[in-house]
C-alpha positions as CSV (number, residue, x, y, z in Angstrom):
1,M,-22.8,-3.8,0.3
2,A,-26.0,-3.1,-1.8
3,V,-25.3,-5.7,-4.7
4,L,-24.0,-8.3,-2.2
5,T,-27.3,-8.2,-0.3
6,E,-29.6,-8.0,-3.3
7,E,-27.9,-11.2,-4.5
8,L,-27.8,-13.0,-1.3
9,S,-31.8,-12.5,-1.0
10,R,-31.9,-14.5,-4.2
11,S,-31.4,-18.3,-4.9
12,G,-29.8,-20.0,-7.9
13,N,-26.9,-21.9,-8.8
14,P,-25.3,-20.4,-11.8
15,S,-24.5,-23.9,-13.3
16,S,-27.9,-25.1,-13.1
17,L,-30.2,-24.7,-16.3
18,H,-33.5,-23.7,-14.9
19,G,-34.6,-20.0,-14.8
20,S,-33.0,-19.3,-11.4
21,G,-29.7,-20.9,-12.4
22,R,-29.8,-18.8,-15.7
23,R,-30.5,-15.5,-13.9
24,A,-27.6,-16.2,-11.4
25,R,-25.4,-17.1,-14.6
26,R,-26.1,-14.0,-16.1
27,V,-25.1,-12.0,-13.1
28,V,-22.0,-13.9,-13.0
29,E,-21.2,-13.4,-16.4
30,D,-21.9,-9.5,-16.2
31,A,-19.5,-9.4,-13.1
32,R,-17.0,-11.3,-15.3
33,E,-17.2,-8.6,-18.1
34,A,-17.0,-5.9,-15.4
35,L,-14.0,-7.1,-13.7
36,A,-12.3,-7.8,-16.8
37,A,-12.9,-4.2,-17.8
38,A,-11.4,-3.2,-14.6
39,A,-8.3,-5.3,-15.0
40,R,-8.0,-4.5,-18.8
41,A,-8.3,-8.1,-19.6
42,H,-10.7,-10.2,-21.9
43,P,-13.6,-11.7,-20.1
44,S,-12.7,-15.4,-20.9
45,E,-9.4,-14.8,-19.0
46,V,-11.1,-14.0,-15.6
47,I,-11.2,-17.4,-13.5
48,F,-13.0,-16.7,-10.3
49,T,-11.7,-18.2,-7.0
50,S,-12.2,-17.9,-3.4
51,G,-9.6,-15.2,-2.8
52,G,-5.8,-14.2,-3.7
53,T,-4.2,-17.2,-1.9
54,E,-6.2,-19.6,-4.2
55,A,-5.6,-17.8,-7.0
56,D,-1.7,-17.5,-6.4
57,N,-1.6,-21.3,-5.7
58,L,-3.4,-22.2,-8.9
59,G,-1.2,-19.9,-10.8
60,V,2.2,-21.1,-9.5
61,K,1.2,-24.7,-9.1
62,G,-0.7,-24.9,-12.4
63,L,2.1,-23.1,-14.2
64,Y,4.6,-25.6,-12.7
65,W,2.6,-28.8,-13.3
66,A,1.9,-28.0,-16.8
67,R,5.5,-26.9,-17.8
68,R,6.8,-30.1,-16.1
69,D,4.3,-32.2,-17.9
70,A,5.3,-31.0,-21.1
71,D,9.0,-31.1,-20.4
72,P,10.3,-33.2,-17.1
73,N,13.3,-30.9,-17.1
74,R,11.5,-27.9,-16.3
75,T,11.4,-27.8,-12.4
76,K,13.2,-24.6,-11.7
77,I,11.2,-21.5,-10.2
78,L,12.6,-17.9,-9.8
79,V,11.0,-15.9,-7.4
80,P,12.1,-12.8,-5.4
81,G,12.6,-13.3,-1.6
82,I,9.9,-10.7,-0.7
83,E,6.9,-12.5,-2.1
84,H,3.6,-12.8,0.0
85,H,3.5,-16.1,1.8
86,A,0.8,-17.1,-0.7
87,V,3.4,-17.4,-3.3
88,Q,6.3,-18.0,-1.0
89,D,4.8,-20.9,0.9
90,T,3.3,-22.6,-2.5
91,V,6.8,-22.4,-3.9
92,E,8.4,-23.8,-0.7
93,W,5.8,-26.6,-1.0
94,L,6.5,-27.3,-4.5
95,E,10.2,-27.6,-3.6
96,R,9.4,-30.3,-0.8
97,H,6.9,-32.2,-2.4
98,E,7.2,-31.9,-6.2
99,G,10.9,-31.7,-7.0
100,A,11.1,-27.9,-7.6
101,D,14.5,-26.4,-7.7
102,V,13.9,-22.8,-6.5
103,V,16.1,-19.9,-7.0
104,W,15.6,-16.6,-4.8
105,L,16.2,-13.6,-6.6
106,P,17.8,-10.8,-4.6
107,V,16.1,-7.3,-4.4
108,D,17.8,-4.0,-3.3
109,A,17.4,-1.9,-0.2
110,S,14.1,-0.6,-1.3
111,G,12.6,-3.9,-2.2
112,T,13.0,-4.0,-5.7
113,I,13.8,-7.1,-7.7
114,S,17.4,-7.3,-9.3
115,L,16.7,-7.4,-13.1
116,E,20.3,-8.2,-13.8
117,A,19.9,-11.2,-11.5
118,L,16.9,-12.3,-13.3
119,R,18.7,-11.8,-16.8
120,S,21.6,-13.8,-15.7
121,E,19.4,-16.9,-14.3
122,L,17.5,-16.7,-17.8
123,E,20.5,-16.4,-19.8
124,A,22.4,-19.2,-18.4
125,D,19.3,-21.4,-18.4
126,A,18.9,-20.7,-22.1
127,A,22.6,-21.7,-22.8
128,L,21.9,-25.2,-21.5
129,E,20.9,-28.1,-23.7
130,Q,18.0,-28.9,-21.9
131,P,16.7,-25.7,-20.1
132,R,15.2,-26.0,-16.7
133,I,13.3,-22.9,-15.7
134,A,9.4,-23.7,-15.4
135,L,8.2,-20.2,-14.5
136,V,9.0,-16.9,-12.9
137,T,6.8,-15.3,-10.2
138,V,7.0,-11.6,-9.2
139,M,4.5,-9.7,-7.3
140,W,3.2,-6.4,-8.7
141,A,3.6,-4.5,-5.5
142,N,4.9,-5.5,-2.1
143,N,2.3,-5.9,0.7
144,E,4.6,-5.0,3.5
145,V,6.7,-2.0,2.1
146,G,4.6,-0.9,-0.9
147,T,7.4,-1.5,-3.5
148,I,5.7,-1.5,-7.2
149,Q,8.0,-3.8,-9.4
150,P,9.1,-3.5,-12.9
151,I,6.4,-6.0,-14.2
152,A,6.9,-5.3,-17.8
153,D,10.6,-5.4,-17.5
154,V,10.4,-9.0,-16.0
155,V,7.8,-10.1,-18.4
156,K,10.1,-9.0,-21.4
157,L,13.0,-10.9,-20.1
158,A,11.2,-13.9,-19.2
159,H,9.1,-14.1,-22.7
160,A,12.5,-13.5,-24.7
161,H,13.3,-17.0,-23.4
162,G,9.7,-18.6,-23.5
163,V,9.3,-18.7,-19.9
164,P,5.7,-17.9,-18.2
165,V,5.2,-15.1,-15.7
166,H,3.0,-15.4,-12.8
167,S,2.2,-12.1,-10.6
168,D,0.5,-11.6,-7.3
169,A,-1.3,-8.3,-8.2
170,V,-3.6,-8.5,-4.9
171,Q,-1.9,-5.4,-3.3
172,A,-1.8,-3.4,-6.5
173,F,-5.2,-3.8,-8.4
174,G,-7.6,-0.8,-7.3
175,S,-4.5,1.0,-5.9
176,V,-2.6,1.6,-9.1
177,P,-3.1,1.2,-12.7
178,V,-3.1,-2.5,-13.5
179,D,-3.3,-3.5,-17.1
180,F,-3.0,-7.4,-17.7
181,A,-3.2,-7.1,-21.5
182,A,-0.4,-4.5,-21.5
183,S,1.7,-6.4,-18.8
184,G,2.0,-9.5,-21.1
185,L,1.7,-11.6,-17.9
186,D,0.6,-15.1,-18.2
187,S,-1.4,-15.3,-15.0
188,M,-2.2,-12.8,-12.2
189,A,-3.9,-13.0,-8.8
190,V,-6.4,-10.4,-7.5
191,S,-8.7,-10.3,-4.4
192,G,-12.0,-8.6,-3.5
193,H,-11.1,-7.8,0.1
194,K,-8.4,-5.2,-1.0
195,I,-10.6,-3.0,-2.8
196,G,-13.7,-2.9,-0.6
197,G,-15.4,-6.2,-1.9
198,P,-16.3,-8.9,0.2
199,V,-13.7,-11.4,1.9
200,G,-13.7,-14.9,0.4
201,V,-13.6,-14.1,-3.4
202,G,-11.1,-13.2,-6.2
203,A,-9.7,-14.1,-9.5
204,L,-6.8,-15.4,-11.5
205,L,-6.5,-13.6,-14.6
206,L,-5.4,-16.3,-17.1
207,G,-4.1,-15.8,-20.7
208,R,-6.5,-17.5,-23.2
209,S,-3.5,-19.7,-24.6
210,V,-2.0,-20.5,-21.2
211,K,-1.7,-24.2,-20.2
212,L,-2.4,-24.8,-16.7
213,T,-3.1,-27.8,-14.5
214,P,-5.9,-27.6,-12.3
215,V,-5.6,-27.8,-8.4
216,L,-9.3,-28.5,-7.8
217,H,-11.3,-31.0,-9.7
218,G,-15.0,-31.5,-10.1
219,G,-17.7,-29.9,-12.0
220,G,-15.4,-28.3,-14.7
221,Q,-16.5,-24.7,-14.0
222,E,-14.3,-21.8,-15.0
223,R,-12.7,-23.3,-18.2
224,D,-12.1,-26.6,-16.4
225,V,-9.3,-24.7,-14.6
226,R,-11.3,-24.3,-11.2
227,S,-14.3,-26.5,-10.5
228,G,-16.6,-25.7,-7.7
229,T,-20.2,-23.7,-7.5
230,L,-19.6,-20.2,-8.1
231,D,-20.4,-17.5,-5.1
232,T,-22.8,-15.6,-7.3
233,A,-23.0,-12.8,-4.5
234,G,-19.7,-12.5,-3.8
235,I,-18.6,-12.3,-7.4
236,A,-21.2,-9.5,-8.1
237,A,-20.1,-7.5,-5.0
238,F,-16.3,-7.9,-6.1
239,A,-17.0,-6.7,-9.7
240,A,-19.0,-3.8,-8.4
241,A,-16.1,-2.8,-6.1
242,A,-13.7,-3.2,-8.8
243,A,-15.5,-0.9,-11.2
244,S,-15.9,1.7,-8.5
245,A,-12.3,1.5,-7.6
246,V,-10.9,1.9,-11.0
247,E,-13.4,4.7,-11.9
248,H,-12.0,6.8,-9.1
249,L,-8.4,5.5,-9.1
250,P,-6.7,8.7,-10.4
251,Q,-8.2,11.2,-7.9
252,E,-8.1,8.7,-4.9
253,S,-4.5,7.7,-5.6
254,A,-3.5,11.5,-5.7
255,R,-5.7,12.0,-2.4
256,I,-4.1,8.9,-0.5
257,A,-0.6,9.6,-1.5
258,G,-1.1,13.1,-0.1
259,L,-2.2,11.5,3.3
260,R,0.8,9.2,3.0
261,E,3.3,11.9,2.6
262,R,1.6,13.8,5.4
263,L,1.9,10.9,7.7
264,I,5.6,10.1,6.8
265,D,6.7,13.7,7.4
266,G,4.6,13.7,10.7
267,V,6.2,10.4,11.9
268,S,9.9,11.9,11.1
269,R,8.8,14.7,13.4
270,V,7.3,13.0,16.4
271,A,9.5,9.7,16.1
272,S,12.7,10.9,14.5
273,E,14.5,7.5,15.1
274,A,12.0,5.8,12.8
275,Q,13.2,5.0,9.4
276,L,11.0,4.7,6.2
277,R,11.5,1.3,4.6
278,G,10.8,0.9,0.9
279,P,11.2,3.6,-1.9
280,G,10.3,7.1,-1.3
281,D,7.8,8.8,-3.9
282,P,6.7,12.0,-2.5
283,E,5.5,12.8,-6.3
284,N,3.3,9.5,-6.6
285,T,5.1,8.8,-9.8
286,G,4.3,4.8,-9.2
287,K,7.5,3.6,-7.5
288,R,5.2,2.8,-4.3
289,L,1.7,2.1,-3.3
290,P,-0.3,5.4,-2.6
291,G,-1.6,4.0,0.7
292,N,1.6,2.4,2.1
293,A,3.8,3.9,4.8
294,H,6.2,1.5,6.5
295,F,8.7,2.3,9.3
296,T,11.2,0.4,11.4
297,F,11.2,1.7,15.1
298,P,14.7,1.1,16.8
299,G,14.7,-0.5,20.2
300,C,11.2,-1.9,20.6
301,E,9.2,-4.8,19.4
302,G,6.7,-4.3,16.5
303,D,4.0,-6.2,18.3
304,S,4.4,-4.0,21.5
305,L,3.9,-0.8,19.3
306,L,1.0,-2.3,17.6
307,F,-0.7,-3.2,20.8
308,L,-0.3,0.3,22.3
309,L,-1.4,2.0,19.3
310,D,-4.5,-0.5,19.1
311,A,-5.3,0.7,22.7
312,A,-5.1,4.3,21.4
313,G,-7.4,3.6,18.7
314,V,-5.0,3.2,15.8
315,E,-5.2,0.0,13.9
316,S,-1.6,-0.7,12.2
317,S,0.3,-3.8,11.5
318,T,3.7,-5.4,11.8
319,G,3.7,-7.1,8.5
320,S,1.3,-9.3,6.4
321,A,-2.1,-9.8,8.3
322,C,-2.1,-13.4,6.8
323,T,0.9,-14.2,9.3
324,A,-0.6,-12.0,12.3
325,G,-0.2,-13.8,15.4
326,V,3.1,-15.4,14.6
327,P,6.0,-13.2,16.3
328,R,8.7,-13.4,14.0
329,P,10.7,-10.8,11.9
330,S,9.6,-10.0,8.4
331,H,11.0,-11.9,5.8
332,V,10.7,-9.2,3.4
333,L,12.8,-7.0,5.6
334,L,15.5,-9.5,5.9
335,A,15.4,-10.1,2.1
336,M,16.1,-6.3,2.0
337,G,19.2,-6.6,4.0
338,L,17.9,-5.4,7.6
339,A,19.2,-7.1,10.7
340,E,16.8,-9.3,12.6
341,D,16.5,-6.8,15.6
342,T,15.9,-4.0,13.2
343,A,13.2,-5.9,11.4
344,R,11.4,-6.8,14.6
345,G,10.7,-2.9,15.0
346,A,8.5,-2.8,11.8
347,Q,5.2,-1.1,11.5
348,R,3.0,-0.7,8.5
349,F,0.5,2.1,8.4
350,T,-2.0,1.6,5.5
351,L,-4.4,4.4,4.3
352,G,-7.5,3.7,2.0
353,H,-10.9,5.2,0.6
354,T,-12.2,5.9,4.0
355,S,-8.8,7.6,5.3
356,T,-8.8,11.2,6.3
357,E,-6.5,14.0,7.6
358,A,-8.0,13.4,11.0
359,D,-6.9,9.8,11.0
360,V,-3.4,10.9,10.2
361,D,-3.6,13.3,13.1
362,A,-5.0,10.5,15.4
363,L,-1.9,8.4,14.8
364,L,0.7,11.3,14.9
365,T,-1.1,12.2,18.4
366,A,-0.9,8.5,19.7
367,L,2.6,7.5,18.5
368,P,4.9,9.4,20.6
369,E,3.6,7.9,24.0
370,A,3.2,4.4,22.3
371,Y,6.6,4.5,21.1
372,S,8.1,5.6,24.4
373,R,6.1,2.9,26.3
374,A,7.3,0.1,23.6
375,K,10.8,1.4,23.9
376,Q,10.7,0.8,27.6
377,A,9.2,-2.5,27.1
378,G,12.4,-3.5,25.4
379,M,13.2,-6.3,23.0
380,A,11.7,-9.6,23.7
381,G,13.9,-12.7,23.6
382,H,14.1,-14.6,20.2
383,A,11.7,-17.6,21.8
384,S,8.6,-15.4,22.4
385,S,6.4,-16.1,25.2
386,I,3.5,-14.3,23.4
387,Q,0.3,-16.7,23.3
388,T,-2.3,-16.4,20.7
389,A,-4.6,-18.5,18.6
390,G,-1.9,-18.8,15.9
391,T,0.9,-19.7,18.1
392,R,-0.9,-22.3,20.6
């Protein structure tokens, strides 16, 4: 907040050559170095964007177009069925409008990608006279159930066949150790709002030798990959948040994971029918995001439980906030093999740097009555009558 308000009080376009512009450029470049250090990347690999969604679009579309332009046969995309809509909808758009052939890779009951399925697809493609795979895209950690994916293994398999890999690391960055250089990824999306930075700023980490076709065209900013006047204040605040998050990551990860386990144990006591979804990780070994606790509550609509908890002062989610207001079962849970009625009872509780034991206690106090009332309301029909700004 201090960095943001300080920069908002100043003027200067970082692309301008006058004094104010040069001052703004110095702020941007200092922020680029700080963010690169936090993500273990080279400063030249940081491409600033308006957020994670733009970074995912740029990474996926840019890699696809560049690969297809170099070889028209490269039109196949391998992607798990649990991706955030920023990736899932981008891939589906490429399928409808740009001739992409999408292969949806399976995941197991905990939401972990099948490496065997990935290996099989890559080896079968490599055996063709004209290989067709353009790219692989796998999120670092799932935003709904918290599953951390084996990114290093994914990259190793893909790179053995010369296939680039993009990763949506928005949920992981600042919550678990993220090392862009060590991962071997070709591109990776991160966002400011997940780590205490402002909404509306993010970055694509892009390897220095990776060819990428721009989505936006204009002034040639950001290596001519992402044109547009840079948001100096937002970028500076994003970098400040990233540096702070990474500095305190080990102790905060342990503290938040402890709260998560307390929450999971408490929910199992006060709502014994609830089922934890995603991998168990009581020792915080890196299988699950430290602050994620995702349950399905049988016999009720997730929306009903959400609103009843909200009325009691507890804010939770039924899935991705980017699709809030659209009453439908989670595609993540369906991909994990859950039935639709089960998936509709989803509730995600997320803990962060402001969370305390009192917050967990507040949830456990409010949950029994809220769940009881939600079950009394029952399950809605498949055609929901709920009207929101997103469904009108």
